[in-house]
C-alpha positions in Angstrom: 9.2 41.8 30.1 10.8 44.8 31.1 14.2 45.1 29.0 17.1 45.2 30.9 18.8 48.6 30.9 22.7 48.5 29.5 24.5 50.2 32.2 28.3 49.4 30.6 28.3 53.5 29.2 27.4 55.1 32.4 30.2 52.9 33.7 32.7 54.1 30.8 31.7 57.7 31.1 33.0 57.4 34.6 36.2 56.4 34.5 36.8 58.9 31.2 35.3 61.4 34.1 38.1 60.2 36.4 40.8 59.7 33.8 39.9 63.8 32.5 39.7 64.9 36.1 42.9 63.6 37.1 45.0 63.8 34.0 43.9 67.7 33.8 44.9 68.0 37.5 48.2 67.0 36.3 48.1 69.0 33.3 47.0 72.5 34.7 48.3 72.4 38.4 51.4 73.6 36.7 50.1 77.1 36.1 49.2 77.6 39.9 53.5 76.2 40.6 54.7 78.7 38.8 56.0 80.7 42.4 57.4 77.3 43.6 58.6 76.2 40.0 60.2 79.7 39.4 62.1 79.8 42.5 63.8 75.9 42.3 65.1 77.0 38.8 65.5 81.0 39.1 62.9 81.9 36.2 61.8 84.7 34.5 58.3 85.6 32.8 59.6 84.2 29.4 61.4 81.1 30.5 58.0 80.1 32.5 56.1 80.5 29.4 59.0 78.7 27.1 57.8 75.7 30.0 54.6 75.9 28.5 54.7 76.1 25.4 57.2 72.8 24.7 54.4 71.1 26.2 52.3 72.5 23.6 54.5 72.1 20.8 54.8 68.7 21.8 51.2 68.3 22.4 50.8 69.7 18.6 53.0 67.1 17.1 51.4 64.3 18.8 47.6 65.0 17.7 48.0 63.5 14.1 49.8 60.6 15.1 46.7 59.4 17.9 44.3 60.2 15.8 45.6 58.1 13.1 46.4 55.3 15.4 43.0 55.4 17.1 41.4 55.2 13.8 43.4 52.3 13.0 43.3 50.0 16.2 41.7 49.5 19.8 40.6 53.2 21.0 40.8 52.3 24.8 44.3 50.2 24.3 46.0 53.1 23.5 44.3 55.6 25.8 45.3 53.6 28.5 48.7 53.5 27.3 48.5 57.7 27.0 47.8 57.1 30.5 50.8 55.2 31.5 53.1 58.0 29.6 51.3 60.6 31.5 52.3 58.8 35.0 55.9 58.7 33.4 56.8 61.6 32.0 55.0 63.7 35.0 57.7 61.2 37.2 60.4 62.7 35.6 59.8 66.2 36.0 59.3 65.5 39.7 63.4 64.5 39.6 64.7 66.7 37.6 67.6 69.3 39.0 68.2 71.9 36.1 66.0 73.9 34.2 66.9 72.3 30.8 65.8 68.9 32.0 63.0 70.6 34.0 61.8 71.9 30.1 62.5 68.5 28.6 60.8 66.3 31.1 57.7 68.9 31.0 57.4 69.4 27.3 57.8 65.3 27.2 54.0 65.3 29.4 52.9 66.9 26.0 52.6 63.0 24.3 49.4 62.0 26.7 48.0 65.9 26.6 47.3 65.0 22.6 45.2 61.6 23.8 41.4 62.9 24.1 40.5 62.4 20.0 40.3 58.8 20.5 38.3 59.3 23.8 35.3 61.2 22.3 35.3 59.3 19.6 34.6 56.3 21.7 32.2 58.4 23.0 30.8 59.1 20.2 30.1 55.4 19.0 28.2 55.1 22.6 26.0 57.6 22.7 23.8 59.1 19.5 23.8 62.8 17.9 21.2 64.1 19.9 22.5 63.5 23.2 26.2 63.7 22.7 26.7 67.7 23.4 25.4 66.8 27.4 27.8 63.9 27.1 30.9 65.8 25.8 30.0 68.8 28.4 29.9 66.5 31.4 33.4 64.7 30.3 34.8 68.5 29.8 33.3 69.4 32.9 35.7 67.8 34.6 38.9 69.6 33.3 37.9 72.7 35.2 37.4 70.6 38.2 41.1 69.6 37.6 42.0 72.5 37.7 40.5 73.5 40.8 42.2 70.6 42.2 45.6 71.6 41.3 45.2 74.9 42.7 44.2 73.3 46.1 47.2 70.9 45.6 49.6 73.5 44.7 48.8 76.4 47.0 47.8 74.2 50.2 49.1 70.7 49.9 52.6 71.3 48.1 53.8 74.2 50.9 52.5 71.2 54.0 54.8 68.9 51.7 57.9 70.7 51.6 60.9 68.6 52.9 58.6 66.0 54.2 59.9 63.4 51.5 62.8 62.6 50.7 64.0 66.2 51.4 62.1 67.3 48.6 60.0 70.6 47.4 56.2 70.1 48.0 56.2 70.6 44.1 57.3 67.7 43.3 55.6 65.9 45.9 52.9 66.8 44.0 53.9 65.3 41.0 54.8 61.9 42.3 51.5 61.6 43.7 50.3 63.0 40.3 51.8 60.9 38.1 51.5 57.7 40.0 47.5 58.1 39.5 48.4 58.0 35.7 49.5 54.7 36.0 46.6 53.5 37.8 44.0 54.8 35.6 46.1 53.6 32.6 45.4 49.4 34.3 41.9 50.6 35.0 41.3 51.5 31.3 43.3 49.0 29.7 41.4 46.2 31.6 37.8 47.6 32.1 36.9 50.0 28.5 35.8 47.6 25.7 35.8 49.4 22.1 32.8 49.2 20.1 31.8 49.0 16.2 32.9 52.3 14.6 29.3 54.4 14.2 27.3 52.4 15.9 25.2 55.1 17.6 24.3 56.9 14.7 20.6 57.1 13.6 20.4 55.0 10.5 21.9 52.0 12.4 19.5 51.7 14.7 17.8 47.8 15.1 20.3 46.5 13.2 22.7 43.8 14.8 25.1 43.7 12.1 26.4 47.0 11.5 29.8 46.0 9.4 33.1 46.9 10.0 34.3 50.1 8.7 38.2 51.1 8.2 40.4 53.7 8.1 41.2 55.2 4.7 42.5 58.6 3.6 39.7 59.6 1.4 36.6 59.8 4.2 39.7 61.8 5.4 40.1 64.0 3.2 36.2 64.3 2.4 36.2 65.6 6.3 38.7 68.0 6.1 37.3 70.2 2.7 34.3 70.3 4.3 33.7 74.6 4.8 32.0 73.7 7.8 35.2 72.1 9.1 37.1 75.5 7.8 36.1 77.7 9.7 36.0 75.2 13.0 40.0 75.0 12.0 40.6 78.8 12.1 38.3 79.6 15.3 40.2 76.9 17.2 43.2 78.0 16.1 42.5 81.5 17.6 40.5 80.4 20.4 42.9 78.3 22.2 45.2 81.8 23.1 42.6 82.5 26.1 42.3 79.4 27.7 46.2 79.0 27.7 47.0 82.7 28.9 44.8 82.2 31.4 45.8 78.6 32.8 49.3 79.5 33.0 49.6 83.3 34.2 46.1 84.4 36.0 47.0 82.9 39.2 50.0 85.0 39.7 47.9 87.8 38.2 45.8 88.0 41.3 49.0 87.5 43.9 51.0 90.5 42.0 48.3 92.6 40.4 45.3 92.2 42.8 47.3 91.4 45.7 45.6 88.6 46.7 47.2 85.9 48.9 47.1 82.0 48.5 44.1 81.3 50.5 42.3 84.6 48.8 43.0 82.9 45.5 41.3 79.8 46.4 38.3 82.2 47.7 37.9 83.7 44.6 39.0 80.8 41.9 37.5 77.8 43.6 33.8 79.3 42.7 34.5 80.6 39.6 35.9 77.6 38.8 32.7 75.5 39.6 31.0 78.1 37.9 33.5 77.3 34.7 32.4 73.5 35.2 29.0 74.0 34.8 29.2 76.3 31.8 30.8 73.2 29.6 27.1 70.8 30.8 25.2 73.8 30.2 26.7 74.9 26.7 26.8 71.1 25.9 23.2 70.7 26.3 22.1 73.9 25.0 23.9 73.2 22.3 21.9 69.6 22.1 18.5 71.6 23.0 18.7 73.3 19.8 20.4 71.4 17.4 16.9 69.7 17.5 15.3 72.8 15.9 18.4 73.6 13.7 21.4 72.1 12.4 22.8 75.6 13.4 22.2 75.2 16.9 25.4 74.3 18.2 27.1 77.0 16.1 24.6 79.8 17.7 25.2 78.3 21.5 29.0 78.8 20.9 29.1 82.5 19.2 27.2 83.7 21.9 29.7 81.9 24.0 32.7 83.5 23.1 31.3 87.2 22.9 29.8 87.5 26.0 32.7 86.0 27.4 34.8 88.5 25.8 32.3 91.3 27.4 32.7 90.3 31.0 36.4 89.8 30.8 36.9 92.9 29.6 34.7 94.4 32.2 36.4 92.4 34.9 39.5 93.3 34.6 38.8 97.3 34.1 37.4 96.4 37.4 39.4 98.2 40.2 41.5 96.3 42.5 39.1 97.6 45.5 36.1 96.6 44.2 36.3 92.7 44.9 32.6 92.1 44.7 32.1 93.4 41.3 35.3 91.3 40.1 33.8 88.3 41.4 30.7 88.1 39.4 31.9 89.5 36.6 34.3 86.7 36.3 31.5 84.1 38.2 29.9 85.4 34.4 33.0 85.2 32.5 33.7 81.4 33.5 29.9 80.7 33.0 30.5 81.6 29.3 33.8 81.0 28.2 33.4 76.8 28.2 30.2 77.0 25.6 32.4 76.5 22.7 34.2 73.5 23.5 31.4 70.0 23.6 29.5 72.0 20.9 32.6 72.7 18.6 33.8 68.7 19.6 29.9 67.4 18.5 29.9 69.4 15.3 33.2 67.8 14.4 31.7 64.7 14.7 27.9 65.9 13.2 30.3 66.0 10.0 32.9 63.1 9.9 32.5 60.3 9.3 32.9 57.5 12.0 35.8 55.7 10.9 37.9 59.3 10.6 36.3 60.8 13.6 39.6 60.6 15.3 42.0 61.8 13.1 39.6 64.8 11.9 39.5 65.9 15.5 43.6 65.3 15.7 43.3 67.6 12.8 41.6 70.1 14.6 43.6 70.1 17.7 46.6 70.4 15.8 45.4 73.3 14.5 44.1 74.6 17.7 47.8 74.0 19.5 49.8 75.1 16.9 48.5 79.3 17.9 48.1 77.9 21.8 51.5 77.3 21.7 52.2 80.2 20.9 50.5 81.7 23.6 52.6 81.9 27.0 55.3 82.7 25.5 53.8 85.7 23.7 51.7 86.5 26.6 55.4 86.3 28.4 56.8 88.5 26.0 53.5 91.2 26.1 53.7 91.0 30.0 58.2 92.1 29.6 57.0 94.6 27.3 53.9 96.6 28.8 55.1 95.5 32.5 51.6 94.4 32.9 50.0 91.1 33.4 46.4 92.7 32.9 47.2 94.7 29.4 48.4 90.8 28.6 45.6 89.4 29.3 43.4 91.3 28.0 44.4 92.1 24.7 45.4 88.3 24.0 42.2 87.4 25.4 39.7 89.5 23.9 41.1 89.3 20.5 40.9 85.8 19.9 37.1 86.2 20.8 35.7 88.5 19.2 38.2 86.6 15.8 36.2 83.6 17.0 32.5 84.8 17.1 33.1 86.0 13.3 34.3 82.9 12.1 31.5 81.2 13.6 29.2 83.0 11.7 31.0 81.7 8.7 30.4 78.4 10.1 26.5 79.1 9.9 26.8 79.3 6.0 27.5 75.7 5.7 27.1 73.7 8.8 23.4 72.4 7.4 24.3 71.0 4.0 27.7 69.5 5.8 25.3 67.8 8.2 22.9 66.4 5.8 26.0 65.3 3.3 27.1 63.3 6.4 23.6 61.4 6.7 23.1 60.4 3.0 26.2 58.4 3.0 25.1 56.7 6.4 21.9 56.1 5.1 23.1 54.9 1.4 25.7 52.9 4.0 22.8 51.4 6.3 20.6 50.2 3.1 23.3 48.5 1.3 24.3 46.6 4.2 20.1 45.6 5.0 20.3 44.0 1.4 23.6 42.5 1.9 22.3 40.7 5.4 18.6 40.0 3.2 20.8 38.2 0.8 
């Protein structure tokens, strides 16, 4: 009799994809709303940078908190709480009427922005190491799609909604809509997603009906953080998120002010580019999985190729004359394809070298370090713009410097990743053998 396929993990991926898509729409549409929000509160580029830096600082603070909670308690329920916080804080941002209040409420949205380690940890227990890159790539594909949806809401829908609801500006109405979706997703996750035993998808535990319960402990986290591969992952993370935040928060205005694009032209260029960016996550994760089958260095190799080619094509794109729109579009499309290669592979690598009971915490530490750098990015970019008078110079300087640094840090990780993965699986094999002996006894 043919064994019935378990489709529940597919349902989990669908729910988490929708959560990521809608949450990233809410998080990233702020970049496309720079002009109307700045007009409402009369902001300069530096003040605008502070708005985005505030959310990143709060997110940075909460990463280790979320990571610890996820490793101690039910991950799905905590993720539902994060979704509720997303909805509530976005609603607050829509109703304030002063810059200090908007700065405070928008910064508070950083609380839920740091809630992803639990989701990725739970996915790691549903899907084994050989296919995780694809799954993470699929989930992270929702991030640029959220950015694209945010652009559509900000550039096309928001202007149509000006004054239509309670005499509100259109951007406020958009925030009310996306905040409401956060509440809906909180309900879906709370009642629809269940936790599974930590580590159940690892090869060493396949075929075992009972693998036992592992609990968070500081010694395991310390061991994970001592691995040299992790050091290089952390360092590249600090630098690697700078480009993403600079592009997210300033690129739309750059196209409008320095390249002369109107709203429709921005969408015609950025729409396809973002779709290509989305596919870059899945392509990068799939290539990482494929190469991982032949060498444990596979994920790091794909990541290093992604950052160096992304830097090259962005440089060429920004140096393209304004009048040559076709060449600019092609070069930005190539930049977009390679930019996300690192993301699913870095997430998979963190889990490749961390024990199941501390994976949320290990990834949270990675994100904490990433955001420590990323929190500076919008303000730094804004300061460079004010000093140089050029958004192009600011974007190019920050992005290319960061990606070249990441390339050399990935080269460092190549020397240690094989040993660190082997040590993890040696520990898992010992646990599996002990558990089998216990079951036989």
